[in-house]
KEPAGU-829755 format. One record per residue (C-alpha): x, y, z; residue in one letter. Coordinates in steps of 0.1 Angstrom, whole numbers. Example, Ala and Ser with C-alpha at 12.3 -4.5 7.8 and 13.67 -1.06 7.14 Angstrom:
+-------+-------+-------+-----+
!     X !     Y !     Z ! res !
+-------+-------+-------+-----+
!   123 !   -45 !    78 !   a !
!   137 !   -11 !    71 !   s !
+-------+-------+-------+-----+
***
This chain:
+-------+-------+-------+-----+
!     X !     Y !     Z ! res !
+-------+-------+-------+-----+
! -1147 !  -527 !   372 !   x !
! -1162 !  -531 !   407 !   x !
! -1127 !  -544 !   419 !   x !
! -1111 !  -512 !   405 !   x !
! -1137 !  -490 !   423 !   x !
! -1131 !  -509 !   456 !   x !
! -1093 !  -505 !   452 !   x !
! -1097 !  -468 !   447 !   x !
! -1119 !  -465 !   478 !   x !
! -1092 !  -482 !   498 !   x !
! -1065 !  -459 !   484 !   x !
! -1086 !  -428 !   493 !   x !
! -1096 !  -441 !   527 !   x !
! -1060 !  -450 !   536 !   x !
! -1047 !  -416 !   525 !   x !
! -1070 !  -395 !   547 !   x !
! -1075 !  -416 !   578 !   x !
! -1059 !  -406 !   611 !   x !
! -1039 !  -377 !   596 !   x !
! -1033 !  -343 !   611 !   x !
! -1038 !  -311 !   592 !   x !
! -1006 !  -292 !   585 !   x !
! -1011 !  -256 !   575 !   x !
!  -987 !  -236 !   554 !   x !
!  -976 !  -215 !   584 !   x !
!  -969 !  -246 !   604 !   x !
!  -949 !  -260 !   576 !   x !
!  -928 !  -229 !   574 !   x !
!  -921 !  -228 !   611 !   x !
!  -910 !  -265 !   610 !   x !
!  -888 !  -259 !   580 !   x !
!  -871 !  -228 !   595 !   x !
!  -863 !  -247 !   626 !   x !
!  -854 !  -282 !   613 !   x !
!  -845 !  -280 !   576 !   x !
!  -810 !  -294 !   573 !   x !
!  -797 !  -267 !   549 !   x !
!  -809 !  -240 !   572 !   x !
!  -793 !  -256 !   602 !   x !
!  -760 !  -259 !   584 !   x !
!  -761 !  -223 !   573 !   x !
!  -768 !  -212 !   609 !   x !
!  -737 !  -231 !   621 !   x !
!  -716 !  -214 !   593 !   x !
!  -728 !  -180 !   606 !   x !
!  -719 !  -190 !   641 !   x !
!  -684 !  -199 !   629 !   x !
!  -680 !  -166 !   612 !   x !
!  -693 !  -148 !   643 !   x !
!  -667 !  -166 !   665 !   x !
!  -639 !  -156 !   641 !   x !
!  -649 !  -119 !   641 !   x !
!  -629 !  -108 !   671 !   x !
!  -601 !   -83 !   679 !   x !
!  -578 !  -112 !   688 !   x !
!  -583 !  -129 !   654 !   x !
!  -575 !   -96 !   637 !   x !
!  -542 !   -94 !   656 !   x !
!  -551 !   -64 !   678 !   x !
!  -545 !   -80 !   711 !   x !
!  -512 !   -91 !   728 !   x !
!  -502 !  -127 !   731 !   x !
!  -490 !  -141 !   764 !   x !
!  -471 !  -174 !   766 !   x !
!  -457 !  -194 !   795 !   x !
!  -426 !  -214 !   785 !   x !
!  -403 !  -237 !   805 !   x !
!  -373 !  -259 !   799 !   x !
!  -351 !  -284 !   818 !   x !
!  -319 !  -295 !   802 !   x !
!  -296 !  -321 !   817 !   x !
!  -262 !  -332 !   803 !   x !
!  -237 !  -358 !   815 !   x !
!  -206 !  -360 !   794 !   x !
!  -168 !  -363 !   796 !   x !
!  -154 !  -327 !   796 !   x !
!  -119 !  -314 !   790 !   x !
!  -112 !  -276 !   792 !   x !
!   -78 !  -260 !   785 !   x !
!   -74 !  -224 !   797 !   x !
!   -49 !  -197 !   784 !   x !
!   -31 !  -200 !   817 !   x !
!   -22 !  -236 !   808 !   x !
!   -45 !  -250 !   834 !   x !
!   -64 !  -281 !   823 !   x !
!   -97 !  -293 !   838 !   x !
!  -109 !  -327 !   829 !   x !
!  -139 !  -345 !   844 !   x !
!  -155 !  -377 !   834 !   x !
!  -192 !  -379 !   836 !   x !
!  -196 !  -342 !   842 !   x !
!  -231 !  -332 !   852 !   x !
!  -247 !  -299 !   841 !   x !
!  -284 !  -289 !   846 !   x !
!  -303 !  -259 !   834 !   x !
!  -338 !  -250 !   846 !   x !
!  -356 !  -220 !   830 !   x !
!  -391 !  -206 !   827 !   x !
!  -406 !  -174 !   816 !   x !
!  -439 !  -156 !   809 !   x !
!  -436 !  -138 !   775 !   x !
!  -457 !  -110 !   762 !   x !
!  -457 !   -98 !   726 !   x !
!  -479 !   -71 !   712 !   x !
!  -479 !   -56 !   677 !   x !
!  -488 !   -20 !   681 !   x !
!  -484 !    -9 !   645 !   x !
!  -485 !   -30 !   613 !   x !
!  -495 !    -5 !   587 !   x !
!  -531 !    -6 !   599 !   x !
!  -534 !   -42 !   587 !   x !
!  -551 !   -53 !   619 !   x !
!  -579 !   -28 !   614 !   x !
!  -584 !   -38 !   578 !   x !
!  -585 !   -75 !   590 !   x !
!  -611 !   -67 !   616 !   x !
!  -632 !   -50 !   590 !   x !
!  -628 !   -79 !   567 !   x !
!  -638 !  -104 !   594 !   x !
!  -669 !   -83 !   601 !   x !
!  -677 !   -83 !   564 !   x !
!  -672 !  -121 !   562 !   x !
!  -697 !  -125 !   590 !   x !
!  -722 !  -102 !   572 !   x !
!  -717 !  -123 !   540 !   x !
!  -725 !  -155 !   559 !   x !
!  -756 !  -138 !   573 !   x !
!  -766 !  -129 !   538 !   x !
!  -760 !  -165 !   526 !   x !
!  -782 !  -176 !   556 !   x !
!  -809 !  -153 !   544 !   x !
!  -806 !  -167 !   509 !   x !
!  -809 !  -202 !   523 !   x !
!  -840 !  -192 !   544 !   x !
!  -856 !  -176 !   513 !   x !
!  -850 !  -206 !   491 !   x !
!  -863 !  -229 !   518 !   x !
!  -894 !  -208 !   523 !   x !
!  -900 !  -208 !   485 !   x !
!  -894 !  -246 !   482 !   x !
!  -917 !  -254 !   511 !   x !
!  -945 !  -232 !   499 !   x !
!  -942 !  -243 !   463 !   x !
!  -942 !  -280 !   474 !   x !
!  -971 !  -273 !   498 !   x !
!  -992 !  -256 !   472 !   x !
!  -984 !  -283 !   447 !   x !
!  -998 !  -309 !   472 !   x !
! -1029 !  -287 !   476 !   x !
! -1032 !  -285 !   438 !   x !
! -1029 !  -322 !   435 !   x !
! -1055 !  -327 !   462 !   x !
! -1079 !  -305 !   443 !   x !
! -1071 !  -322 !   411 !   x !
! -1080 !  -355 !   428 !   x !
! -1114 !  -341 !   438 !   x !
! -1119 !  -331 !   401 !   x !
! -1110 !  -365 !   389 !   x !
! -1133 !  -381 !   414 !   x !
! -1162 !  -360 !   401 !   x !
! -1153 !  -372 !   366 !   x !
! -1152 !  -408 !   379 !   x !
! -1187 !  -404 !   393 !   x !
! -1199 !  -390 !   360 !   x !
! -1183 !  -419 !   342 !   x !
! -1200 !  -444 !   365 !   x !
! -1234 !  -427 !   359 !   x !
! -1227 !  -428 !   322 !   x !
! -1219 !  -465 !   324 !   x !
! -1251 !  -472 !   343 !   x !
! -1271 !  -453 !   317 !   x !
! -1254 !  -473 !   289 !   x !
! -1260 !  -506 !   306 !   x !
! -1297 !  -497 !   312 !   x !
! -1301 !  -487 !   276 !   x !
! -1285 !  -520 !   265 !   x !
! -1310 !  -540 !   285 !   x !
! -1340 !  -522 !   271 !   x !
! -1325 !  -522 !   236 !   x !
! -1321 !  -484 !   232 !   x !
! -1283 !  -485 !   230 !   x !
! -1257 !  -508 !   216 !   x !
! -1232 !  -529 !   235 !   x !
! -1205 !  -508 !   219 !   x !
! -1215 !  -478 !   240 !   x !
! -1213 !  -500 !   271 !   x !
! -1178 !  -511 !   262 !   x !
! -1167 !  -475 !   255 !   x !
! -1181 !  -463 !   288 !   x !
! -1162 !  -490 !   306 !   x !
! -1129 !  -481 !   288 !   x !
! -1134 !  -445 !   296 !   x !
! -1141 !  -453 !   333 !   x !
! -1110 !  -474 !   334 !   x !
! -1089 !  -445 !   320 !   x !
! -1104 !  -421 !   345 !   x !
! -1095 !  -446 !   373 !   x !
! -1059 !  -448 !   361 !   x !
! -1057 !  -410 !   360 !   x !
! -1069 !  -409 !   396 !   x !
! -1043 !  -433 !   407 !   x !
! -1016 !  -413 !   390 !   x !
! -1028 !  -381 !   408 !   x !
! -1027 !  -399 !   441 !   x !
!  -991 !  -411 !   434 !   x !
!  -980 !  -375 !   425 !   x !
!  -996 !  -361 !   456 !   x !
!  -979 !  -387 !   478 !   x !
!  -945 !  -379 !   463 !   x !
!  -952 !  -342 !   469 !   x !
!  -959 !  -349 !   506 !   x !
!  -927 !  -370 !   509 !   x !
!  -908 !  -341 !   494 !   x !
!  -924 !  -317 !   518 !   x !
!  -915 !  -338 !   548 !   x !
!  -879 !  -338 !   536 !   x !
!  -879 !  -300 !   534 !   x !
!  -893 !  -299 !   570 !   x !
!  -864 !  -320 !   582 !   x !
!  -884 !  -350 !   593 !   x !
!  -892 !  -386 !   582 !   x !
!  -906 !  -386 !   547 !   x !
!  -931 !  -413 !   557 !   x !
!  -950 !  -391 !   582 !   x !
!  -986 !  -388 !   571 !   x !
! -1005 !  -355 !   572 !   x !
! -1030 !  -336 !   552 !   x !
! -1028 !  -301 !   537 !   x !
! -1053 !  -273 !   532 !   x !
! -1080 !  -275 !   505 !   x !
! -1073 !  -243 !   485 !   x !
! -1043 !  -223 !   473 !   x !
! -1047 !  -187 !   486 !   x !
! -1053 !  -161 !   459 !   x !
! -1022 !  -143 !   447 !   x !
! -1017 !  -110 !   464 !   x !
! -1018 !   -77 !   445 !   x !
!  -983 !   -64 !   440 !   x !
!  -968 !   -31 !   426 !   x !
!  -939 !   -33 !   402 !   x !
!  -923 !     0 !   412 !   x !
!  -923 !   -10 !   449 !   x !
!  -909 !   -44 !   440 !   x !
!  -880 !   -29 !   420 !   x !
!  -872 !    -4 !   448 !   x !
!  -872 !   -31 !   475 !   x !
!  -851 !   -54 !   453 !   x !
!  -823 !   -29 !   449 !   x !
!  -824 !   -23 !   486 !   x !
!  -830 !   -56 !   502 !   x !
!  -824 !   -84 !   477 !   x !
!  -800 !  -109 !   494 !   x !
!  -780 !  -117 !   463 !   x !
!  -773 !   -80 !   457 !   x !
!  -765 !   -75 !   494 !   x !
!  -741 !  -104 !   493 !   x !
!  -724 !   -91 !   462 !   x !
!  -719 !   -57 !   478 !   x !
!  -704 !   -73 !   509 !   x !
!  -681 !   -94 !   487 !   x !
!  -669 !   -61 !   472 !   x !
!  -662 !   -47 !   506 !   x !
!  -643 !   -78 !   516 !   x !
!  -622 !   -74 !   485 !   x !
!  -615 !   -38 !   493 !   x !
!  -604 !   -47 !   529 !   x !
!  -581 !   -74 !   515 !   x !
!  -563 !   -48 !   495 !   x !
!  -558 !   -27 !   527 !   x !
!  -545 !   -58 !   545 !   x !
!  -519 !   -65 !   519 !   x !
!  -509 !   -28 !   516 !   x !
!  -500 !   -28 !   553 !   x !
!  -471 !   -51 !   546 !   x !
!  -453 !   -22 !   529 !   x !
!  -452 !    -2 !   561 !   x !
!  -429 !    -6 !   591 !   x !
!  -439 !   -29 !   619 !   x !
!  -436 !   -21 !   656 !   x !
!  -438 !   -47 !   683 !   x !
!  -434 !   -44 !   721 !   x !
!  -423 !   -73 !   742 !   x !
!  -418 !   -81 !   778 !   x !
!  -407 !  -112 !   796 !   x !
!  -405 !  -123 !   833 !   x !
!  -380 !  -151 !   834 !   x !
!  -363 !  -175 !   859 !   x !
!  -331 !  -193 !   850 !   x !
!  -309 !  -215 !   872 !   x !
!  -279 !  -235 !   860 !   x !
!  -254 !  -259 !   877 !   x !
!  -223 !  -275 !   863 !   x !
!  -195 !  -297 !   876 !   x !
!  -170 !  -281 !   854 !   x !
!  -166 !  -246 !   838 !   x !
!  -163 !  -210 !   850 !   x !
!  -194 !  -210 !   872 !   x !
!  -205 !  -238 !   895 !   x !
!  -241 !  -224 !   896 !   x !
!  -259 !  -194 !   882 !   x !
!  -294 !  -180 !   889 !   x !
!  -313 !  -151 !   873 !   x !
!  -348 !  -139 !   879 !   x !
!  -367 !  -108 !   867 !   x !
!  -382 !   -89 !   838 !   x !
!  -368 !   -78 !   805 !   x !
!  -386 !   -57 !   779 !   x !
!  -381 !   -38 !   747 !   x !
!  -394 !   -25 !   714 !   x !
!  -388 !   -42 !   681 !   x !
!  -389 !   -23 !   648 !   x !
!  -391 !   -41 !   614 !   x !
!  -388 !   -21 !   582 !   x !
!  -394 !   -39 !   549 !   x !
!  -368 !   -29 !   524 !   x !
!  -369 !   -55 !   497 !   x !
!  -388 !   -88 !   494 !   x !
!  -387 !   -94 !   457 !   x !
!  -417 !   -73 !   451 !   x !
!  -441 !   -99 !   466 !   x !
!  -461 !   -74 !   487 !   x !
!  -465 !   -51 !   457 !   x !
!  -477 !   -79 !   434 !   x !
!  -500 !   -93 !   460 !   x !
!  -516 !   -58 !   464 !   x !
!  -520 !   -54 !   427 !   x !
!  -537 !   -88 !   424 !   x !
!  -560 !   -79 !   453 !   x !
!  -569 !   -47 !   435 !   x !
!  -579 !   -67 !   405 !   x !
!  -600 !   -89 !   428 !   x !
!  -617 !   -58 !   441 !   x !
!  -624 !   -46 !   405 !   x !
!  -639 !   -81 !   397 !   x !
!  -661 !   -79 !   427 !   x !
!  -674 !   -45 !   416 !   x !
!  -682 !   -59 !   382 !   x !
!  -699 !   -89 !   398 !   x !
!  -720 !   -66 !   419 !   x !
!  -733 !   -47 !   389 !   x !
!  -739 !   -79 !   370 !   x !
!  -759 !   -93 !   400 !   x !
!  -780 !   -61 !   402 !   x !
!  -789 !   -62 !   365 !   x !
!  -797 !   -99 !   367 !   x !
!  -821 !   -94 !   396 !   x !
!  -837 !   -66 !   376 !   x !
!  -842 !   -89 !   346 !   x !
!  -855 !  -117 !   368 !   x !
!  -879 !   -93 !   384 !   x !
!  -893 !   -82 !   351 !   x !
!  -896 !  -118 !   338 !   x !
!  -914 !  -129 !   370 !   x !
!  -936 !   -98 !   368 !   x !
!  -947 !  -108 !   333 !   x !
!  -955 !  -143 !   344 !   x !
!  -973 !  -130 !   374 !   x !
!  -996 !  -107 !   353 !   x !
! -1001 !  -134 !   328 !   x !
! -1011 !  -159 !   355 !   x !
! -1035 !  -135 !   371 !   x !
! -1052 !  -128 !   338 !   x !
! -1054 !  -166 !   331 !   x !
! -1070 !  -172 !   365 !   x !
! -1098 !  -148 !   356 !   x !
! -1102 !  -163 !   321 !   x !
! -1103 !  -199 !   333 !   x !
! -1129 !  -190 !   360 !   x !
! -1152 !  -177 !   333 !   x !
! -1145 !  -207 !   311 !   x !
! -1152 !  -231 !   339 !   x !
! -1186 !  -217 !   346 !   x !
! -1196 !  -221 !   310 !   x !
! -1182 !  -256 !   308 !   x !
! -1201 !  -267 !   339 !   x !
! -1233 !  -256 !   323 !   x !
! -1224 !  -275 !   292 !   x !
! -1218 !  -307 !   312 !   x !
! -1252 !  -305 !   329 !   x !
! -1270 !  -300 !   296 !   x !
! -1250 !  -327 !   279 !   x !
! -1257 !  -353 !   307 !   x !
! -1294 !  -347 !   305 !   x !
! -1293 !  -348 !   267 !   x !
! -1275 !  -382 !   269 !   x !
! -1302 !  -395 !   292 !   x !
! -1327 !  -385 !   265 !   x !
! -1307 !  -400 !   238 !   x !
! -1301 !  -367 !   220 !   x !
! -1263 !  -370 !   220 !   x !
! -1240 !  -399 !   218 !   x !
! -1217 !  -413 !   244 !   x !
! -1186 !  -400 !   226 !   x !
! -1201 !  -365 !   226 !   x !
! -1208 !  -367 !   263 !   x !
! -1173 !  -379 !   270 !   x !
! -1159 !  -350 !   251 !   x !
! -1179 !  -325 !   271 !   x !
! -1170 !  -342 !   304 !   x !
! -1133 !  -341 !   294 !   x !
! -1136 !  -305 !   286 !   x !
! -1148 !  -298 !   322 !   x !
! -1118 !  -317 !   336 !   x !
! -1094 !  -298 !   314 !   x !
! -1110 !  -265 !   324 !   x !
! -1108 !  -272 !   361 !   x !
! -1072 !  -284 !   358 !   x !
! -1062 !  -253 !   338 !   x !
! -1077 !  -231 !   365 !   x !
! -1058 !  -250 !   392 !   x !
! -1026 !  -246 !   372 !   x !
! -1032 !  -209 !   366 !   x !
! -1038 !  -204 !   404 !   x !
! -1007 !  -224 !   412 !   x !
!  -985 !  -205 !   388 !   x !
!  -999 !  -171 !   400 !   x !
!  -990 !  -180 !   435 !   x !
!  -955 !  -192 !   426 !   x !
!  -949 !  -160 !   406 !   x !
!  -960 !  -139 !   436 !   x !
!  -936 !  -159 !   458 !   x !
!  -907 !  -153 !   434 !   x !
!  -914 !  -116 !   432 !   x !
!  -914 !  -114 !   470 !   x !
!  -881 !  -134 !   471 !   x !
!  -864 !  -110 !   446 !   x !
!  -877 !   -80 !   466 !   x !
!  -864 !   -94 !   499 !   x !
!  -899 !   -98 !   514 !   x !
!  -901 !  -135 !   516 !   x !
!  -883 !  -137 !   550 !   x !
+-------+-------+-------+-----+
***
């Protein structure tokens, strides 16, 4: 038993030595900067932002520089109407050309404007998804952080039980020496102390794994050692009506669903533009020089601009554009249904979490009252055991009831805080 106690002391000493305190706010700041999921989401937003340009929407002209050199050496025979025949072996011809070409679509059935609106909506969607990632990360970080706090407090509770168990063992051993108690009580006290020691080891393992998980969420090496705060903050007072109003206005899932519906509407407008005429203007500034050993011209050179307007009117394309537009309309209708479904789902989740929040708040108050009464029972029971009024089994039951009461209070506080965080998440207040 002394070896077990020494081992537990080593575990405790090793877990608290030379470690820095990490507050909940510091954990959030680290996570929002270094969490891998957040960093990936930010890069996705950056990509959508880069794509949201007038050029990507087709609003701007395109300018290309082209050039070509063509050489030909071949045996040539030309017969003219006059009867003249020109025949040259290894005739050499060369063509050198280059141009700067401009093309600009000035009308495409307003497709380019719908495309620009869709690109802006896609960027907004990615920003909503980034917010969702930030919210989920904040929730996971705080939930894991408070779990580590809860486990730390549970360890302190178990240590108190361990001290009571040692005191009980000492009393039993003293009673055995003077003949007031039997050896069976000593054996039972040792078994209970061993069970309490094992429970303490389990709590340490759970807390260590929670800290590893928290490090991962912070985007750093899971083996980094640190300590957390001693208490879970009390759950804040919330108002259901305000939460419901904020959720319909600022919930990131509802916002994203609405943006997806807008994107679907703009996709319909894009496809509808294919049914209208298309007008392009073009202009070239070109240089061309050719030389030939045989033919009508020995050399030819041209330099200068040319320009014009190109009109394309769709007449019949197998009904592809019409079908594509109808399919896009169905997609828009689906997006509208999805938006309504998301809104109702958020409302249902809000009511469920509100129920859990109110239940947890009530449980915290009840468990606090129960804990006070149980602590008094333990003090009385311990003194009664010293006097021999109650048995070791009865003392053990009272001590275990104290541990259970303290753990129930810790769990109620933890669940109340989680319910508060979920409500803030649904209401768009977490970030």
